[in-house]
N, C-alpha and C positions, 0 to 999 in steps of 0.2 A: 434364709429365715427358718428358724426352728419350727417344727409342726405345732408344738404346744403353744406357740405365740401366733399361729395363723388363725384367720377368722373361723369361728366355729359356733354352732348353736346346738341346743338339745334336739333330740329326734322327735319329741312329742308334738302332735298337733299340726303337722304339715298339711295332710289331707290331699296332696296332689295325686293325680292318677296317670298311670301308664296307659297309652292308647293301644288298641288292637287286641281283641281276644277276651274271653270270659275271665272273670276274676282278676281284672287288671288294676285294682286299687292298690295304692302304695301307702303304707303307714311307715314313713321314713324312720330309720333307726331300727332297733330290735323289733322283731315281729310280735304281734299280739298273741295271747293264749297262755296256757299253763306250761310248766316245765316239761321237757321232752320225756317221753316214756321209753324206757329201755326194753329190750326183748324179754326181760324178766318181769315187765309190768310195773317197775318201780320208777320213781322220779330219777332222772339222770343227774349225775354229779357234775359240778363245774370243772372246766379245765383249770390247771394251775394258774392262779393269779387273776381269775376272772369269775364273774357271777355265772350261774347256770344259764346258758342261752335258752330262750323260750322256743317252743315248737312253732311250726308254721301256723298261720292264722286260721280263723274259722272258714267255713265253706264259702263265704262271700269274698274271700281273697284279700281281706283288709290287712293281713300281716305279711310284710315283706321287708327284709333287712336291707337298709340302704345307709351307707356311711359317707357318701359323696354325692351331692345333688347334681342334677344336670347343669347347674350353673357353676359347679366346681366348689361349692361350699362344703366345708368339713363338718360332719355331724358328731356330736357326743353320743355315746351309746354305752349303757352299763353292761351289756352282755358281750359284745364283740369289740368294743373300743380299745381294750387292752392290746389286742392283736394288731389293730390298726396303728396304735401309738408306737409300735416297734418299727414301723416303716419310716426310716429316716429319709433325708433328701436324696441320697444316692439310690436307695431302694425304689423310691417313687419314680425317679428318672429312669431307672432300669425297667420298671413296669411299662412306662410309656415307650421306651426304646423297643422293647419286645413287641408291643402292639403295633407300633409303626412299621417295624421290620416285617412282621408277618402279613400286614395288610399290603405292603409293597410286593412281597412275595406272591400273594394271592392275585394281585393285579397282573403281574408278569406271567404267572402260570395261565391265567385266563387268556391273555394275549397270545401265548404260545399255542394254546388249543385252537383259538380262532384262526391262527395262521397255519394250522394243519400239522403242528409239531407234536401235539399230544392227542391221543384218541378221545379223551374226555377229561374234564376237570370238575372238581367239587368245590365251589367257592365257599368262603366262610366270613366274608366281610360283614361286619356288624356284631360278630360274636367274639371279637378279640378280648373283651373284658372277661368273659366267662372262661375262656381257654387260658389266657395268660395268668389271670388271677388264681385259678385252681392249679395250674401247672407249677407255678412258683411256690405253692404251698407244699408240694411234695418233697420228700427226702429221697436220697439216692437209693435206699433199699426198698422203697415202695415200687409197686409194679402197676403199669397202666395198660388197660384194655380199651383201645379206641374204636370208634366206628370208622368212617372214611373221611371225616371232615376235621379231625383234631390236629390241624397243621400247627396251630399255636402251641398246643401241648407238646408236640414233637420238638418245636424250637426250644422250649424250656428244658427238655430232656437231653439237649445237646446233639440232636441228629443233624447230619448234613442235609440242608434243605433240598438239594438236588436229588438226594436219594428218594425223597417222597415222590418224585416225578417218574421214577423208573417204571413203576406199575402203570402209570397213566401214559407213558411213552409206549407201553406194550412190550417191554424187553425183559420184564421180571414178574414173577408171581408175588414178590414181596418188595424187596428194595433195600432192606437192611437186616442186621442180625438183632433180633429182639432182646437177647440177653446182654448186649453191650450197653444199652441204656435203660433196660427194664421198661421198654416200650414195645408192646406187641405189634404184630403186623396189622395193617388196616383190614377191617372185616366188612365185606360188602353185603353179606347175608344179614338182613335186618335183625338186630338184637341177639345174634348168635354168640357174641362175645360176653354177654352178661352172665350166663351160667358158668362160662369159663372163668370169669373173674372171681366168682364165689368159690368155685372148686379150688382155684389157686390160693385164695385167701385161707380156705380151710387147711390146705397143705402147709401154708406159712405158719398157722397156729400150731399144727402138729410138730413142725420143725422147732418152733420156739419152745414147746413143752419138752421136747427131747434134748434140746441144746439151749438152755436158758441164757448162755452168753451171746447168742445171736441178737442183733438189734431188733427192736420191735418194728414191725412193718405192716403195711396194709396194701390192698389193691384198690384201684379206682376203675369203675366200669362207666364209661361214657356212652350215652345214648341220647336220642332225641325224643321229642314229644310223640312222634309217630311210632317209634319203636316201643314206647311205653304201653301201647295197646297189644303188643305181642305176648303170647303165652310164655315165651322164654323169660321175660322180665318177671312175670308173676312167679314162675317156678323158682327163679333165682332168689327172689326175695323171701319165699317160703323157706328155702334151705338156709339162707343167710341168717334169718331170724331163729330158726330151730337150733343152729349150731353156733350162734354168736360169732359168725365169721367176721374177721376184720376187713370189711369192705365198705367203700363209700360209693353209693349209686349216684352218679352225677348226670342229671337230665338237663340237657340244654333245650329249653322250651323256646324254640325260635318261631313259634306260632303256626308253622306250616309243615305238614307231613306231605311233601311235594305240593299238591293242590288242595289238600284237606285241612281246613283250619282247626285249631286246637279245640274250640268249643264244640265241635262235632264229636270229638273223641272223649271229652271229659267235661262234666258239669261242675266239677270242683277243681280247685288248684291241684296240680299233680302231686305236690308235696304232701297233701292231706292223705294220700293213699298209704303213706307209711304207717299211719295209725292202725290200719287194718292188719298190719303185720307185727305191730308192737314195738316199733323202733322209731327214733326221732326223724321227723321230716321238716326241712327248713326251706322256705322260699326266699330267694335273694334276688336283688336287682342285678341281673346278669350283665348289664352295661356299666356297672359300678365295679371296677377292677379291685378297688380297695375292700369293698364288702365281700366280694367273692373270695378274695384271698383270706380274709379273716374267718369267714364261715367254713371254708375248706380246711383251714388249719385246725379249727376246733373239731370238725368232723373226723379228720385223720387221727388226731390225738385220742378222740373217743374210741375209734375203731382199734387203733394200735394197742391201747391199754386193756383190751379184752372186754369192753362194754358192748360190743356188737356193732351192727351196721348202722349207717345213716343214709337217708335220702336227701339230696340237695336238688332243688329245682331252680335252675338259673333262668330267670324270666328275661328273655332277650328277643331279638328279631333278626331274621335272615334278610339282609338288605339286598341280596342279589338272588340269582336263580338257584334252584335246588342243585342242579348240575348245569353244565353248558349245553346239555340236550333239552333243557327245560325253558319254557317261556312264561315267566310269572305274570305277564300282562294278560294272559288268558283267564286268570282266576283271581286276581286281586287288583285293587285300584292304586294308581300312583299316589293318591292322597294318603292312603294307609302307610306307604313307605315314607312319605314326606313328614308324617306325624312323628316318626322315629328319628329323623335327622337330628333334631335338637338334643336327642339323648345319646348321641354317638359316644362310645366309650373313650375314644381318643380326644375328642373335643372337650369332654368333661374333665379329664385329667389335665389336659393342657391349660384349661382355665385356672385350675387350682395351682398348678406349678407356677404360672405367671403371677397370679394374685399373691401367692405366698413368697414370691421372690426366690423360688427354687430353680428356675430355668429362665434363660433369656433367648433372644433371637439367635445368638451364636449357637446355642445348643440345638435348636430346631433346624438351623441351616446345615449344621454338620450331619444331623440325622438324614436330611434330604440327600446330601451327597453320598453318605454311606449306603443309603437305601438304593440309590441308582447304581452304585458300584456292585452291590449285591445282586441286583437284577441283571446287570450286564454279565456277571460271572455265571449266574444261573442259566441264562440263555446259552452262553458258551458251552457249559457243561451238558445241557440237554442236546444241543446240536451235535456234540461229539459222541453221544451215546450210540453204541452199535447194537443192532439186534442180534440175539444169539443164533447160532446155526441150527438148522432143523434137527441135526443129530442130538443136540442137547436135550431135546424132548424125550429121548430114550434114556439118557443118563440120569435124568432128574426124577425118575419114577420111584426107584428104590435107593436106599442108602448104599447098598452093596450090589455088585453085579448079579443079575438074575438070568438064568438060561433062556427063559421064554422071551424076555426083552431083548436079549442078544440075538436070538433067532429072528425076531421081527426086524431088528436093525440090519442084520445081514440080508434079509429079503429086500428091505428098502434100498440098500446099496446096490444090489443086483438090478432092481427095478430102475433106479436112476442111471446106472451104467448102460442099460439097454436102450434108453432114450438117447444117450449121448452117442452110442455106436450107430444108431439108425439115422442120425442127422449128418449126412455127408455134405460137404461144402458145395455150393452151386456156382456155376461159372458167372 
């Protein structure tokens, strides 16, 4: 069934509310408020073929972009609807396939950690809509700076999923070559990647000015609501605004900075902070993969075209622990989690696919089989991973041989040989 013939209604007047956290109101469809303000202080211009999207809503949080309701109902929207309308049946099934795959990956990685095969794991269940929706909006020339939880974005960039587990297996400081997929290594230091994303974006702009034939590109800096309180984020936004850097700040507000709730960190929606720097801020329902995809496409086009940075706040919820070393039952109620179950990003899109006749039982059954095959292969790959030798610690310090490092390696070899010689076999 074609999307334009599927059930839809206008976005105005819904009035439903997302549970959990300050400023949780949802004005479905385009957010309330005036036109976005660019870093030059003028009204932002519309992306080609669409009206100018409005900025994030007022301080009470009543403005949030939503294009697909929790019941799977498609919403008309004058600002971002044109982007959503470009998603055909195959694209929508692809979004669901990605979300299903990465959730199954997350489950298997968690099981591997619980069984002692990984040192630690960082779950992302519940945030599939925010990650897959934004990741699928990227173009190949764009560059991503993730935190340590962007497994879904990594999938959309074409990374081998088992490579994500090398670091958590303890056999690598990275796990993949960032330049191959324009996806940087995971950053465990909170918010450290955000200034890097701005600097890289400024370099992109200089390259574009020197070589106009290069494709327009932008960077995306992913971070969480907890990291938004870090000074690195503030400094990065100051620089981005000052130099109109082609960067999209993508904040996944999952409501919890480990055990600290969002309302402790900010009295207003995080997207509103963009106003203080003079660039657009958009709050989007992070469990609505369609809305996230549309908003991120607009933001990337805005940044690539030289109009400066954009802040996106994806309002979502972390359905599992911060890491496998965390116990969320110590600081939040199970009722809070249950309130978000009905807003699950996978369930929402599945309802729409079924209601619109875009997917049947056979599609979902095939996904389940493919997901299990992926999980089996992932486990096989992890168990086959071999830890590097101790001498590799010496060779990985400098790109080229260094006399001091070689001296230390020689000492280590003599030290080890001494132990071997002193251990004579016993009768």
